[in-house]
Phi, psi and omega in degrees: 000136185238134181243128180245121180248139173240143183231134181249129181249135173245123178252130179247149181229166171293151174299144175244124181251132171296136187300146178255129174287141167291133181253134167250122182220156179281152171311140178092350182282144164283137178236142180227130171237122181249127178262117182240124193226134176253166181059038179257091192282165176312134176088356175277175186240141170227120182232143175247132163246138179237112179068036184077004176238131191293135175261114178276157173071028175269132180295148174249126177243178183233139170227084191066232190273011186249124175272138185228139172228129179240129164266124181240136168245110192294318180215101185295140171226173183305319186284357175277345179303128178171196180260147164245121178239123175268127186237124174242133188233138157212187188306345184260345178153202187230135172244141174232162173215141192232132162231168185225156177240131174232115182253133175237157180086170180249145180261118183243129175270000000 
């Protein structure tokens, strides 16, 4: 008698976040921070915190196996200076990536 057994192995990883660059911009400039995460399995979470507050309602898109959430500031001002933190969670743990926005000068219309 011959017995054949089949196994399916699933390898999981902590989410991997691409580095986000710190940005130094003049007042009035449009600023974009993209949180790009791979190894984010179904049921995982991807969040962006700006100046310590979770930003809700950001669209999440895909580019192959990379999940992306993007924070856009249409016209930066001095009060926009602060941190942007990308947080990715799965059943193995949490990964974070922090970038900073520094706005200089005054914007005149």
